[in-house]
MMTF fields as JSON, N, C-alpha, C and O atoms, coordinates in Angstrom:
{
  "mmtfVersion": "1.0.0",
  "mmtfProducer": "UNKNOWN",
  "numBonds": 283,
  "numAtoms": 284,
  "numGroups": 71,
  "numChains": 1,
  "numModels": 1,
  "chainsPerModel": [1],
  "groupsPerChain": [71],
  "chainIdList": ["A"],
  "bondAtomList": [4, 2, 8, 6, 12, 10, 16, 14, 20, 18, 24, 22, 28, 26, 32, 30, 36, 34, 40, 38, 44, 42, 48, 46, 52, 50, 56, 54, 60, 58, 64, 62, 68, 66, 72, 70, 76, 74, 80, 78, 84, 82, 88, 86, 92, 90, 96, 94, 100, 98, 104, 102, 108, 106, 112, 110, 116, 114, 120, 118, 124, 122, 128, 126, 132, 130, 136, 134, 140, 138, 144, 142, 148, 146, 152, 150, 156, 154, 160, 158, 164, 162, 168, 166, 172, 170, 176, 174, 180, 178, 184, 182, 188, 186, 192, 190, 196, 194, 200, 198, 204, 202, 208, 206, 212, 210, 216, 214, 220, 218, 224, 222, 228, 226, 232, 230, 236, 234, 240, 238, 244, 242, 248, 246, 252, 250, 256, 254, 260, 258, 264, 262, 268, 266, 272, 270, 276, 274, 280, 278],
  "bondOrderList": [1, 1, 1, 1, 1, 1, 1, 1, 1, 1, 1, 1, 1, 1, 1, 1, 1, 1, 1, 1, 1, 1, 1, 1, 1, 1, 1, 1, 1, 1, 1, 1, 1, 1, 1, 1, 1, 1, 1, 1, 1, 1, 1, 1, 1, 1, 1, 1, 1, 1, 1, 1, 1, 1, 1, 1, 1, 1, 1, 1, 1, 1, 1, 1, 1, 1, 1, 1, 1, 1],
  "groupList": [{"groupName": "UNK", "atomNameList": ["N", "CA", "C", "O"], "elementList": ["N", "C", "C", "O"], "formalChargeList": [0, 0, 0, 0], "bondAtomList": [1, 0, 2, 1, 3, 2], "bondOrderList": [1, 1, 2], "singleLetterCode": "X", "chemCompType": "L-PEPTIDE LINKING"}],
  "groupTypeList": [0, 0, 0, 0, 0, 0, 0, 0, 0, 0, 0, 0, 0, 0, 0, 0, 0, 0, 0, 0, 0, 0, 0, 0, 0, 0, 0, 0, 0, 0, 0, 0, 0, 0, 0, 0, 0, 0, 0, 0, 0, 0, 0, 0, 0, 0, 0, 0, 0, 0, 0, 0, 0, 0, 0, 0, 0, 0, 0, 0, 0, 0, 0, 0, 0, 0, 0, 0, 0, 0, 0],
  "groupIdList": [1, 2, 3, 4, 5, 6, 7, 8, 9, 10, 11, 12, 13, 14, 15, 16, 17, 18, 19, 20, 21, 22, 23, 24, 25, 26, 27, 28, 29, 30, 31, 32, 33, 34, 35, 36, 37, 38, 39, 40, 41, 42, 43, 44, 45, 46, 47, 48, 49, 50, 51, 52, 53, 54, 55, 56, 57, 58, 59, 60, 61, 62, 63, 64, 65, 66, 67, 68, 69, 70, 71],
  "secStructList": [7, 7, 7, 7, 7, 1, 1, 7, 7, 6, 6, 3, 3, 3, 3, 3, 3, 3, 3, 7, 1, 1, 3, 3, 3, 3, 3, 3, 3, 3, 6, 6, 7, 7, 3, 3, 3, 3, 3, 3, 3, 3, 1, 1, 2, 2, 2, 2, 2, 2, 2, 2, 2, 2, 2, 2, 2, 2, 1, 3, 3, 3, 3, 3, 3, 3, 6, 6, 1, 7, 7],
  "xCoordList": [-12.994, -12.095, -12.005, -13.024, -10.804, -10.596, -10.015, -9.055, -10.618, -10.155, -9.607, -10.264, -8.41, -7.796, -8.099, -7.868, -8.613, -8.929, -8.039, -8.301, -7.004, -6.117, -6.657, -7.124, -6.586, -6.908, -8.341, -8.54, -9.341, -10.733, -11.318, -10.84, -12.342, -13.015, -13.619, -13.98, -13.722, -14.297, -15.754, -16.239, -16.441, -17.846, -17.999, -19.045, -16.973, -16.986, -18.111, -18.386, -18.757, -19.795, -19.599, -19.037, -20.075, -20.043, -21.474, -22.27, -21.803, -23.176, -23.227, -22.3, -24.322, -24.6, -26.022, -26.932, -26.219, -27.549, -27.907, -27.163, -29.063, -29.616, -30.679, -31.672, -30.481, -31.363, -32.501, -32.333, -33.659, -34.85, -35.541, -35.128, -36.572, -37.253, -37.916, -37.78, -38.622, -39.387, -38.759, -39.098, -37.84, -37.231, -35.758, -35.293, -35.042, -33.66, -33.618, -34.228, -32.9, -32.765, -31.365, -30.371, -31.292, -30.028, -29.675, -30.528, -28.421, -27.883, -26.609, -25.763, -26.477, -25.309, -24.703, -25.412, -23.371, -22.668, -21.547, -21.08, -21.127, -20.004, -18.72, -18.726, -17.626, -16.316, -16.265, -15.406, -17.152, -17.201, -18.084, -18.154, -18.758, -19.681, -21.063, -21.908, -21.3, -22.618, -23.576, -23.255, -24.751, -25.73, -26.321, -26.848, -26.224, -26.771, -28.138, -28.956, -28.389, -29.653, -29.891, -28.955, -31.16, -31.577, -32.976, -33.88, -33.158, -34.468, -34.591, -33.617, -35.814, -36.181, -36.471, -37.028, -36.084, -36.295, -36.82, -36.455, -37.666, -38.219, -37.121, -36.146, -37.301, -36.355, -36.839, -37.093, -36.959, -37.286, -36.34, -35.644, -36.303, -35.35, -35.443, -34.416, -36.648, -36.825, -36.265, -35.63, -36.509, -35.999, -34.479, -33.876, -33.856, -32.392, -31.815, -30.799, -32.472, -32.013, -32.122, -31.204, -33.249, -33.442, -32.425, -31.909, -32.136, -31.152, -29.788, -29.146, -29.347, -28.047, -28.035, -27.044, -29.136, -29.232, -29.123, -28.499, -29.73, -29.689, -28.258, -27.844, -27.511, -26.115, -25.34, -24.645, -25.455, -24.725, -25.194, -24.399, -26.464, -26.989, -26.316, -26.134, -25.955, -25.391, -23.896, -23.372, -23.198, -21.762, -21.079, -21.713, -19.769, -18.948, -18.778, -18.096, -19.382, -19.29, -17.851, -17.149, -17.432, -16.102, -16.221, -15.429, -17.221, -17.419, -18.864, -19.55, -19.302, -20.642, -20.566, -19.879, -21.266, -21.381, -22.815, -23.744, -23.002, -24.346, -24.462, -23.724, -25.39, -25.601, -26.172, -26.891, -25.86, -26.36, -25.819, -26.491, -24.63, -24.048, -22.775, -22.151, -22.397, -21.172, -19.913, -18.799, -20.117, -18.959, -18.658, -17.715],
  "yCoordList": [13.977, 13.073, 13.478, 13.693, 13.578, 13.892, 12.658, 12.053, 12.305, 11.16, 11.683, 12.468, 11.251, 11.668, 10.639, 9.446, 11.096, 10.218, 10.466, 9.952, 11.238, 11.505, 12.625, 13.65, 12.412, 13.456, 13.321, 13.043, 13.51, 13.413, 14.801, 15.767, 14.894, 16.167, 16.708, 15.949, 18.017, 18.653, 18.237, 18.202, 17.926, 17.515, 15.987, 15.479, 15.264, 13.801, 13.238, 13.739, 12.184, 11.484, 9.977, 9.489, 9.256, 7.802, 7.316, 7.906, 6.244, 5.745, 4.305, 3.527, 3.966, 2.597, 2.253, 3.064, 1.048, 0.627, -0.682, -1.661, -0.685, -1.893, -2.412, -1.73, -3.616, -4.136, -4.972, -5.692, -4.857, -5.641, -6.048, -5.614, -6.862, -7.346, -6.223, -6.174, -5.33, -4.295, -2.91, -2.02, -2.729, -1.413, -1.542, -2.593, -0.448, -0.305, 0.936, 1.955, 0.849, 1.98, 2.559, 1.845, 3.84, 4.533, 5.434, 6.145, 5.399, 6.35, 6.936, 6.207, 8.257, 8.945, 9.808, 10.542, 9.713, 10.499, 11.308, 10.999, 12.354, 13.169, 12.705, 11.702, 13.414, 13.015, 13.0, 12.329, 13.715, 13.713, 12.595, 12.38, 11.885, 10.838, 11.375, 10.656, 12.623, 13.219, 12.724, 12.739, 12.288, 11.791, 12.947, 13.907, 12.839, 13.842, 13.444, 14.302, 12.138, 11.644, 10.23, 9.45, 9.909, 8.549, 8.398, 9.158, 7.428, 7.273, 6.007, 5.29, 5.75, 4.496, 4.701, 5.722, 3.715, 3.747, 2.395, 1.36, 2.402, 1.16, 0.365, 0.931, -0.956, -1.829, -2.07, -3.204, -0.987, -1.046, -0.073, 0.695, -0.093, 0.784, 2.254, 2.915, 2.768, 4.164, 4.399, 5.421, 3.439, 3.556, 3.544, 4.311, 2.676, 2.623, 3.928, 4.42, 4.484, 5.754, 6.868, 7.675, 6.913, 7.949, 7.807, 8.807, 6.566, 6.32, 6.865, 7.579, 6.538, 7.014, 8.534, 9.188, 9.092, 10.548, 11.241, 12.297, 10.646, 11.247, 11.283, 12.279, 10.217, 10.199, 11.323, 12.088, 11.426, 12.463, 13.869, 14.808, 14.031, 15.342, 15.842, 17.045, 14.907, 15.265, 15.539, 16.148, 15.116, 15.356, 14.415, 13.786, 14.336, 13.468, 12.11, 12.017, 11.056, 9.739, 9.217, 9.234, 8.757, 8.166, 6.648, 5.954, 6.138, 4.691, 4.414, 5.254, 3.2, 2.761, 1.307, 0.493, 1.001, -0.369, -0.815, -0.092, -2.014, -2.545, -3.866, -4.806, -3.947, -5.131, -6.255, -6.002, -7.484, -8.71, -8.893, -9.497, -8.385, -8.611, -9.447, -9.746, -9.821, -10.587, -9.711, -10.214, -8.374, -7.477, -6.902, -6.125],
  "zCoordList": [15.304, 14.635, 13.165, 12.509, 12.665, 11.26, 10.578, 11.057, 9.456, 8.683, 7.367, 6.684, 7.012, 5.752, 4.677, 4.869, 3.555, 2.439, 1.239, 0.151, 1.424, 0.304, -0.559, -0.063, -1.827, -2.789, -3.304, -4.487, -2.445, -2.886, -3.063, -2.468, -3.873, -4.117, -2.828, -1.928, -2.754, -1.57, -1.364, -0.234, -2.45, -2.352, -2.391, -2.798, -1.975, -1.998, -1.133, -0.043, -1.643, -0.89, -1.021, -2.001, -0.013, 0.031, 0.16, 0.891, -0.546, -0.553, -0.082, -0.306, 0.573, 0.963, 0.572, 0.744, 0.045, -0.385, 0.302, 0.23, 0.972, 1.586, 0.634, 0.38, 0.103, -0.942, -0.368, 0.616, -1.007, -0.662, -1.961, -3.036, -1.881, -3.088, -3.879, -5.102, -3.216, -3.919, -3.833, -4.612, -2.882, -2.692, -2.333, -1.891, -2.535, -2.067, -1.185, -1.509, -0.075, 0.83, 0.653, 0.783, 0.36, 0.115, 1.285, 1.814, 1.681, 2.647, 2.054, 1.536, 2.133, 1.591, 2.688, 3.377, 2.845, 3.857, 3.217, 2.121, 3.932, 3.459, 4.13, 4.843, 3.913, 4.439, 5.962, 6.535, 6.626, 8.093, 8.635, 9.845, 7.728, 8.142, 8.444, 8.977, 8.113, 8.334, 7.253, 6.065, 7.685, 6.725, 5.924, 6.488, 4.612, 3.711, 3.193, 2.862, 3.12, 2.583, 3.07, 3.247, 3.285, 3.572, 2.986, 3.333, 2.106, 1.497, 0.683, 0.453, 0.252, -0.394, -1.879, -2.285, -2.675, -4.12, -4.58, -4.021, -5.588, -6.144, -6.855, -7.349, -6.896, -7.605, -9.027, -9.435, -9.763, -11.188, -11.9, -11.237, -13.215, -13.919, -13.508, -13.358, -13.326, -12.916, -11.506, -11.244, -10.603, -9.239, -9.185, -8.433, -9.981, -10.022, -10.57, -10.079, -11.592, -12.162, -11.13, -10.981, -10.418, -9.402, -8.273, -7.773, -7.868, -6.812, -7.227, -6.457, -8.423, -8.91, -9.065, -8.737, -9.566, -9.706, -8.355, -8.241, -7.33, -5.99, -5.455, -4.862, -5.657, -5.207, -5.885, -5.217, -7.201, -7.947, -7.598, -7.639, -7.256, -6.868, -5.586, -5.395, -4.723, -3.426, -3.459, -2.526, -4.493, -4.566, -5.53, -6.377, -5.38, -6.235, -5.56, -4.539, -6.107, -5.474, -5.445, -6.456, -4.275, -4.099, -4.102, -4.739, -3.384, -3.284, -2.892, -2.308, -3.237, -2.841, -2.402, -3.018, -1.352, -0.889, -1.056, -0.694, -1.608, -1.825, -1.109, -1.405, -0.162, 0.645, -0.203, -1.17, 0.152, -0.509, -1.935, -2.771, -2.218, -3.53, -3.444, -4.462, -2.227, -2.047, -2.112, -2.262, -1.995, -2.045, -0.689, -0.543]
}
């Protein structure tokens, strides 16, 4: 199955974050829906920085969904 996303970068990635009290779980996929990363980060300033750095390391972020934010 091929999904068209319009004019996105070739290295486009999508991120999802499952939030918890002490940790956040990050999953990042590419345009084919292939998982590029899945892992846990602390819910402190250093953990949030590492989570964001990991997304950018994997490609150009297109969108992110964060659970339990009302979005």
